[in-house]
C-alpha positions as CSV (number, residue, x, y, z in Angstrom):
1,M,2.6,-5.4,5.7
2,R,4.4,-2.2,5.3
3,I,4.1,0.5,2.5
4,I,6.9,1.9,1.6
5,S,6.8,5.1,0.0
6,Q,8.3,6.6,-2.9
7,N,10.6,10.2,-0.7
8,G,10.5,6.8,2.2
9,M,7.4,7.1,5.1
10,D,6.6,3.9,6.5
11,F,3.3,2.7,6.1
12,P,1.0,-0.4,7.9
13,Y,-0.7,-1.7,5.3
14,E,-3.5,-2.9,8.7
15,H,-4.4,1.2,9.7
16,V,-4.6,2.4,6.1
17,V,-6.7,3.1,2.7
18,V,-4.5,2.6,-0.4
19,I,-6.7,4.8,-3.1
20,L,-5.8,5.0,-6.4
21,D,-6.4,8.3,-7.6
22,G,-5.7,9.0,-11.0
23,C,-1.3,8.7,-11.5
24,A,-2.1,8.3,-8.2
25,V,-1.4,6.2,-5.4
26,I,-2.1,7.5,-2.0
27,C,-3.5,6.2,1.9
28,R,-5.5,8.0,4.4
29,P,-5.7,6.9,8.0
30,V,-8.3,4.7,9.4
31,S,-9.3,6.7,11.4
32,D,-9.3,10.2,10.1
33,M,-10.7,9.5,6.2
34,S,-11.8,12.3,5.7
35,G,-8.3,13.8,6.8
36,R,-5.2,14.1,5.7
37,Y,-3.9,11.9,2.9
38,Y,-0.6,11.2,2.1
39,T,1.5,9.6,-1.5
40,L,2.6,6.4,-2.3
41,G,3.8,7.2,-4.9
42,T,3.2,8.7,-8.1
43,Y,3.6,7.6,-12.3
44,K,4.2,8.9,-15.8
45,T,0.3,7.2,-16.2
46,E,-2.9,6.0,-15.0
47,N,-2.3,2.6,-16.1
48,R,0.8,2.0,-14.4
49,A,-0.7,3.4,-11.6
50,K,-3.2,1.5,-11.5
51,S,-0.7,-1.9,-11.8
52,V,0.8,-0.2,-8.2
53,F,-1.8,-0.4,-6.9
54,Q,-2.7,-4.1,-7.9
55,S,0.2,-5.1,-7.0
56,I,0.8,-4.7,-3.3
57,H,-3.2,-6.2,-3.2
58,R,-1.5,-9.1,-4.4
59,D,1.4,-8.4,-2.6
60,Y,-0.8,-8.9,0.4
61,E,-3.2,-11.7,0.4
62,N,-0.7,-13.9,-1.1
63,L,1.4,-13.4,2.9
64,P,1.9,-16.8,4.3
65,H,-0.1,-17.1,7.3
66,M,0.3,-19.2,10.6
67,E,-1.1,-22.5,11.3
68,D,-4.1,-20.5,12.6
69,G,-5.3,-18.4,9.9
70,Q,-5.1,-14.9,11.6
71,N,-1.7,-14.0,12.2
72,F,1.0,-13.7,9.3
73,Y,4.6,-14.9,10.6
74,N,6.0,-11.7,9.5
75,T,5.9,-8.4,8.2
76,P,6.7,-7.6,4.9
77,C,7.1,-4.6,2.7
78,F,5.6,-3.8,-0.5
79,I,8.6,-0.6,-1.2
80,M,7.1,1.4,-3.8
81,P,8.6,1.4,-7.3
82,E,10.6,4.6,-8.6
83,V,8.1,3.7,-12.3
């Protein structure tokens, strides 16, 4: 699955760690957890950010799988909501 940030950056979910950070949802590359982070979306309240964070995880869990249970049919996108 791909995550499209509010400013249009495209991140492969399988290569980033998504983090809830107050009123923001951010991500860090798996290959460099101590380095740079990217803001996926910012929200007016922490509850809204938490809701979006949970939606990303829920959508990823519900991706269709092929018969072997490991490969995905496609790579859908989660587009970060504006508000």
